[in-house]
Structures are given as C-alpha cells and as structure tokens.
N, C-alpha and C positions, 0 to 999 in steps of 0.2 A: 654434359655427360662424363666427359672424359676427365675434368676437374673433380667431380664428384667420385669416379671411380680411385682416383689416386687418392681420396681422403679416406676410403675405406679398406686401403691397403694397408693403415696403421693399425696395428692391433689397439692401440690406446683408442682410437676414434671409434673402433666397433664397440667396446666396451662402454664408452661414453653414450653412444646410440641406444644402446640397451637400457642404460639407464635412464636417459632421456625419455624412453617410450614409456618404462615404470613410472616415472614422474607425469607423465600426460595423462596414463589412466588412474593414477591417484588424484590428479588434479580435476579431473573429469568430475569424478566420484564425490568429490568435495566441494566443486563450484557449482553444481547446476544446483541444488536447490537452494543455495545463497543466494542466485543470480533470480530465480524466479520467486521467491518469497521477498525480495527486495523490489521487483516490479510491482506485485501486489499491491505490497504496504506503503508503495510510493504513487499509486493511481490516485488522479485526483479525486477529493473527497466531493465536490460540487458547492462546498461552502468554505471558508478561512475559519478553520478551529481556534486561531491563534488569537483571536479577539472575542471570542465567546466564553461568557462566565455565565453557571446556574445559581441561583440563589434560593436555597431551600426554605419555604415559608411554612410555620408551624404555629400552633395555637395553645396558649395555657389552658383552655377548654375543651373537655372530652368532645366526640365525635356527636355521642347522644345528645347532650347538651347542646351542641350548637344547631342541631337540627330542630330544637325547639324555640330557638331564637328566631325573630321577625328576619327575614332575609336581605331586605333591602338594606337595613344600616351595617348588613355584614358584608354585603357586596361593594357598598361605597368605601367602606375601608380596606377591604382589596384594591379598588380603584385607586385608593387614596396612598397606598403603599408600591402600586404598578408608579403612579405618577412621580414618587419619591425619588423612585432609581431613575425614571427617563430624565430626572433635573439634575442628576451628578454628572460634573464637569466632565469625566471620563467616558460618560455612556453616550453611544450615539442614538439607539433605539433600542426598546424592551418590549418584550411581550407575556402573556400569560400561558403557559405551557400546559397543552394536555397530556397526562401520564409522563412519559420517559421522552425528552427532547431528544433531536436528532444530535448526536454525537457524544450523550450523555448514556448509553446505553441501547438495550433492544426492547420496543414493545413485543410481548410476545403472542400477537395475533397475526395471523395468516390468511391470505386470499387466495382461491382457485380461480384462475382466469382462463377462459376458452376464448378461442378467435381462429375460423376455419381449420377446426380439427385438432389445433394446438392447446395444449395444456401444460399450465405452469403454476409455479406457488409465488406469489407475490407478498411484499412484507405489506401491511396496513399502517400508514401512520397516520393519526388523527392532528386536526387542528382544529381551535374554536373559531367562529365567525367573528371578523374584526378584529382579529387579534395580531395583525403584524409579524406573522411567523415569518412569511418568505421575505419579507424585507430584512428580518433581522439577521435571517441565516445567507441573504443574498442570492437566494435563488431566481435564477433568472427564467422568465416567462418566455414561450417560442409563440404561443398564440397571438397575432398582433390585435385583435379584439379585447385580449384581457392581458394587460399590463401587470407586472409583479406589483405594482401598488395596490392592484384590486382584486390579485389571486384569493385572497381569505375574504374578502367583501362579497355581501350578496349570495352567499353559498348555500345551496339546498340541501339543509340537513338529512344525511343518511339516502340522498339521491343522486348527487353530483359526484365526480372523483376529478382528482388532478392526476396525471400520471406522467413519468419521464420521456423523454426522447428514446432512449433504448428499447423501453418496452412498447411504446407507440409504434416502433418502427417495426419491432418482432411481430406485433399481434395484426398489425394491418398494413405495414410496409411503408408508412408514411407519417410525417408528425400533423398533418394537417386533419385532423380527428375531432375537433372540437364540434360538439353537438351528435357525436355518433354515439351508440351505447355499446357499454363493457358488460358482457356478460361474465357473472362469476358465481361463486359458491364459497359462503364464510360458515364457521362453525358456532352455532348457536343453542343455548339449552332449550328444547322444543317438547311438547307433550307428547307421550307417546300413548295412542287409543287402547292399543292391544294390551301394553303392560301396565296402563293406568297411572304412571309416573313419567316424571320429568326425566329426559336424559340429553345428553349430547349429540348430537347430529349435523349434518351438511345441510343447509338452508341456500336454494338458488336464489340470486340477486340480479337486478339490472340496474346500471347505473348509468348516469348521463355523464359523458366526458367533456369536463368544462373548458378543460386545458392541458397545454404539454409545455412541461419546464425541463430544464438541463437538467443531466444527469447528475443523481445525487447518491452517494453511498451510505448506508446506515453507520457501518462499521469500518476502521479500518482493515481490517484482516477479510472483508467481503469484498470479492471480486465482479460481483453484480450490480446493476442499477435499476432492479425489479421493484421499484415502490410506489405505491399508491397511496395519495394523501387523499384524506376522508375526511368530508367536513363532519362534526362532532359537538354535541352541546355537552361540555367538559364537567367536571364537578365543580360544584360551587365556590369550596373551601378548600384552602392549604394548597393551591397549585401553584408548582415552581415558578420563578420568572429568570427567563433567559433575556440575557443582555447582550449587546453587540458593542464592544468598545469602540472609541475613537479609531483613526490611521495613528500608527506610531506608539498606540499603548498595547504593552505586552498582557496577556490575560494573566499569567502567574505572577507578575509583577503585582497585578492590582489585585489578586487574591491575597498575597503575602502583605501588602502595604496597606489596603484599606478594609481588611476581615474586621478588624475591632470596630471602625468607624462605621461598617456596616452595620452590623451586628448591634449598634449603640443607637444609632439616628434611624433605622429603618423598623419603626415599632409604631403600632397602635393599639386600640385597647384590645382588641381581641385576636392580632396578628403580630409576627416577629422574624425576623428573617434568622434561621437558626444557623445555618452552613452556607459558605460560598465556594465554589469548585470551578477550575476552568475546564474547558472541554478537551484540552491536549491531554491535561492529566489525568481526566476521567477514561480517555481513550486509552492511554497508556495503562491503567489500570485494568480496564476491560481485556486487553490483550492478554495482559499477564494471568488474569483470572481465568481464560478460556483454555490456556497452556500454550499458545501458538506463540507468546512471547518467548517461553524457555527453548520449545523448539526451534524457533527461530535463532535463538542466541546459541543455542547448542551447533546449529548447522553452520552459524559463523564461528564459533571457536574450532570445531574441525577444519574448516577453510582455513583460518588462520593459522593453525597447528600446522597443516600441511604447506603453506606460503611460505611461513618461516623454516621448516623442515628444507624445501623445497630449494629456498634461497642460499641457506647454508650449503646444504650437500653439493648444490650444482657450483656454487662458488667455489667451493674446495676444491672438487674435481678439476675444475676447467682453470684454476690457479695454477694446479701442478701440473695438466695437460697443457699448458701455455708455456710454462716455464721450461717443459723439457725438450721445448724447441727454441730454446736460446740460440744454441750454436747454429740450428738450420739458417735462422734469421740472421746470424752473423757472417756466415758463409754466402748468403743472397746479396748482402751487403756490398760484399767485397768483391763481388762479380757486378757491380754496378746498380743493384737495387736502391732505390731511395727510402729514408726512414717513413714516410706516406706509402707509397707502394707496399712495402712491407706489412704495416699496419693494416692496410685494408686487405690485405691478403688473407690475414688471420681472421678479421671481420666477415668479409666471405665466406670464408669457410666453417666458422660459426653459424652463419646464417643459414648456409644449405644443410649443414648436419642437423640443427633443430627443425627445420622444416619438415627434412625427411624422416626425424624421428618423431615428429609430432604428430603428424600425416599416418606413420602406422600405428602410433598408440591409438589414434582416434578410429581408424579401422578395426583394429581390435574391440574398441569399446560398441563400436558401431554393431557389432556380433551381440553382443549382450545389450544394447537397447532395443534391439528388434525382436529380441526373446521376452524380456523383461519389462522394455517400455522405459520413458525418460520419468524424470521427477515430474509429479503432476499436481498442481494446486486446485483441489476439488471447490466446485461453489454450488449452489442451490441450484441455480437454473442454466449458468453459462450460457447467458445470453449475449454476452460480448466476448468476441474472439483475439485473444494477443498469441505473441509471438511462440509463445511456448503450447501454444494447444495444437500448432502445426507441427509433425513429426520432423519433417525436411528443415523448416526455420528454426526449430527448437535446437536441433543437433547441430546445424550450421552456426547458430549465435554462442554456443557453449565453447563449440570447439576454437571458432575465432577466438573467444577472449583466452582458453586455456593458452592458444597459440601465441597469443601476444603477451602474456605473463611470463611463459617460458621464454621467449624471444628475447624480452626485454631483460631477465636474468641473466641468461646466456651471453649475451650482447655486451652488458657490463662486465660480467666477470671475465670476459676475453680482452676486453677492452683495457681494463688496467694492467694486468702485466704486460699486454702488448706494446703498451705505450712505453713501458718504463723499458723495455728490452729494445725498442727502436731507438730511445732517447740515449741508451749507453753507445760506449763507442766499439768499433768493430771488433776491436782484440780482446775486450771484455766479454763481448757477446761469443766470440769462437772458443775463449777458453772453457775449458769441460767442469762441470761443476763436482 
C-alpha cells in the first residue's frame, strides 16, 4: 500500500493511470462482442464439415416428363450413381440426402415441442430409410439398443423421431428416453370446414422417440442443439448425394481437384452430377448470406483497431515515462542497488499501476453493464447455457481478458526501456538528458 502511494505521488503516474482507465473502457466495449461471437462460431458442430462434400444431382429431363417414366429404372439409375460415388478412392461413405443436408443450409421446417409444461421450437431434419445419413456425418448414438449404424434402418415413416442429447435433457431430464412419446405440433395445410378452403394450420402430432444422439448444430452461427431427426420418404428424383471423405483428405482440395472428373464420370442415362460443394465453403457462404459474417468481421475490425491503438498509445507513453526515470535508476544503482533489482522495481510498479487502473476501468464499465446489459448472442431456444449467459461470469471473463491484454502491453513497453537503462553505466544513467 505504501509503495502504491509513492507511485501515485508522481504526476506522470496519475496521467498514465487515467489513460489506462480510458483504454480499459475502450477495450471492454471492443472485445466483448468478439469473445462472444468467437465462442459461438467455434462450438462443436457434432460432425466434421472438413470431410463432407455435397454433389448436386440433376437431369436433362423435365420433372413433368420424368413423372411419366417408369419409376423402377429411374431409381436404379440413382442407385448406380450413388454406388459410383461410394467407389471413389477418396470417399469413405455416401448417402442420398433428403432436401438440404446438414451443414449445407437450413431446412425451413420447424416443430413445436411440449413436455412438462415447457414449449420450444426445434428444427426438423429429415432422413430417408436405410440412407446411412448418421454414418456419413459421424453422429454418435447414445441409445445402447440402437447403434449409429442402425439409426436410419427400420425407421417408422412419420411416426418415430431421433432427438439430440440437449433436447432430451431439457424435455425429460435424461437421455434414457427411447420408447417415450414426444408431443409436438407442426405446420401443415389443412381443410378449413368453415371457410371451405385449405389453409396453413398447426396440427398436433405424437412421435415415438427411437433414439438419442450426440448434440448437433445445424449452422455454425446457431448456439442451440434443438434438432429432431424425422424419418421421411424423400423425393424420388434429383436428390443430392453427400459424401464423407477418408481421413486426411480435405474437402476443399477434393472439390477443386476432382470437380471435372466427378462431372465427367458420374453420369447415367437420365442423371448427372451438376455441381460439387464442400460443407465448409457452404457454411462460410451461409454465414455471409445472413449477415452474421459481416457483423463478426466488423466487431473483429473494431477490436483490432483498438488493440493496435492501445499498443502504440501505451507503448509511446510508457517509453517516455520510463525514460524520464533514467536519472532515478542511476542514483539507486549508485547507492548499491543491482541492475536486476532496479529492473524488477520498474516491472513491479508497472504491474501495480496497471492492476489498479484496469480494476477502476472495469468498475466504471460495470455501472454501464448493469444498466444496459452485456453483449448477448440470441438463439432460438437457448437450451444450452454458456459463460456469457451468466452476467457475473460474463463480466469476469471479459474483464480478465482485457486485463491480460493491457498488462502484457504495459509490461513489454516498460521492460524494453527499463532493461536498456539498467544495462547503461551509472554515470550515463545519472547524466541529465
């Protein structure tokens, strides 16, 4: 305490402390959204998008003409196309997807779920029977009686569902829910007897829970794991094929290196692969499309701008502040102090000054945070709580991050001139500049 009082008796120390308080406020405002956004976008997806590619299947025949052709040969051709994909050297497994596959966009269908008085909206994700979707994505089953290899087998059409771990724990408090009933409602076109016409309405449904799987996110900007997998008889034609590549093979490389070969070889009489995309690239484009990528980049740019200005501003101030004490260091060494004792005294004072200033800055920002709140990453359901959902934890984590950033900057800016001063001779240090 006595040492701290001596520090603040210097006018330059007071001005430096005020500057560090302002720097703390600016860093808090700049770094808070970056830390939260980074946490959400780096949450586990539940599958490895770096090894997933989507092959878009098309046909030169119009859908109207296709419906008039015998279905069996057409289905056989699609099976041949799928087998060709599976036989590729780089492919580990593949499956015919229903609508938009995981990681390649969002299916625009939702499901209202009810359990013990709680209601939430979950995403429906469809898969076709015996499609090997779960094996391709590597989604692990948590139900002992239903291993991953059997999740898509023997599924009851529009009757049974597979839910994620977080969803099971939220609705039932346990993952041991196989065989239980899930009450839900979904939007469907129904006949309105009073109006005498079809209209969109919510129809109550009851599904048997077949299994529970590990948490899966549908998009990299989604913080929730509320996904319901529903067995569905998919469209007969032009369904995309999703392939999982073997270990060590990057999906972006595969797309660039094998695009022409895939489009040339994966062809039948009525079908061909029109395009090929990697899941990682599609996810990046999706983030950009909804504007979250631009927002994250803007927050990151602001944080980087403040970080650079903090570094240069604090560096310049501390270099001048430390050099002004050159004569003081020489006098102390003349009275018997060692080079290292003088050096560490500079470092200790810088640490104390930074700690007091940052604590004061965080205390000031706390008043603003209690009135206006901290940066929040909203989700559809918020089933899973993270560090930024709790005000106290959120404030402490960001404060600690700001403190470490400023402290490292201050210590480096202090150590460089202090070491040069301590290495100089006593007569050079005492000489007035």
